[in-house]
N, C-alpha and C positions, 0 to 999 in steps of 0.2 A: 520797678516792679509793675507787673500788669495789674490793671484795675480789678479784674476778676479775683485776683489773689488776696484782695483786701476784704473779701466777704466770704461768708460760709452759710450753710443751711444746717440746721440741727437734725440729726438722725435720732433714733430712739436711744442709742447709747454712745454716739460719737458725732463729730462734725463731718459734713460731707461737702464736696465741691458743688458749686452751683451750676446747674445745666444752663448753657447759653441759649438764648432765643427761645425759651420755653416760658409760657405764662403760668405761674403758680396761682391757684385759686385759694383764697382764705375764706372758709365758710363763715367766719366771724364777721366778715364785711358784708355790706349790702349788695344786692344785685346791681344797682346803679353804679356803685364803686367798681365792682368787678368788670362790668360791661365797659366802663370808661378805661380801665387799665388795659383790657384786651384791645380796644380801639387805638389807644396810644401805642401799644406794642406793634400793632399792625402797621401804623404809619411809620414807626421807626424802621421796621423791616422792609417796607415798600419804598420809602422815600428818604428816611432820616428826618430829623427835626432840628432846626436851628433856633434855640431858645436861650436868651441871656440868663445867667445865674440869678437866682432870687426873684425871677419873674412870677407874677400871679396871672394865670390865664383862664378864661372861661372855656370850658370844654367845647362850646360851640364855635370858638375862634381858633382851635388848635390847628386846623388845616392851613391857616395862613402862615404857619411856621415851617411848612414843608421844605425839606432840603432837596438836594439832587443826588445824594449818596446814601445807600442803605446803611443802617447802623445796627450794632449788636447790643443786646441788653440782658440783664438778669432781673428777676422779680422776687419779692419777699425774701431777700437775703439779708442776714445780719452782718453789720460791720464787725470786723475782728476787734477793732479798737474799743468800742463801747457797746456793742450788741444792739444798737438801734437798728431798726429794720425799715428802710425806705421801700415804697411800693415798687419802684422801678429804678435801676441804675443803668445809665447809658455807658456802655463799656468804651466806646470810642472817645468820649469826652470826660468821663468820670462824674458826670452830673447825676444828681439824685432827683427823682420826681415823686411828689406826694400827691395823691388824689384825695381831695377832701370834700365832704358833703355839707359842711357848714363853716361859716366864718369863725365861729367860736372854736371849733377844733383846729382850724387852720392857723390861728393866732400864734401857736407854738413855733411856727416857722418864720415869723416876722424877723427880719434882720439876719436871716441865714442865707446860704447860697442855694438852698433847696428850691426847686421849681414847684410851685403849687398849681395844680389843676383844679379849678373851682367847679363844683357841680351845682352850686346855687347861683341865683341871679343877683346882680348888684355889684 
């Protein structure tokens, strides 16, 4: 099964397919969060990113993970299995990326395969 078919976006009355390579903005998130999400998606589309599962990366170091092949993504899509909503899903690898503004919020991803992009120092 294609990775994109494992996710959906809620419509007003029904589930919708997720548009590929489109950055969805969530007005409930901070400007820094949305800016980082757009930057990561730009890098995915331009170069791809090679990041090991479960890695925690500072946003300032993300360019060191550039690949050589463009990648496709979806954003703000809910998993069909449990309705969790990762910030970004890399369709080429099935990896989920979470952009987090604080270590306290990011702790929920410790021990998971989610890639955490840190917006805080340390």
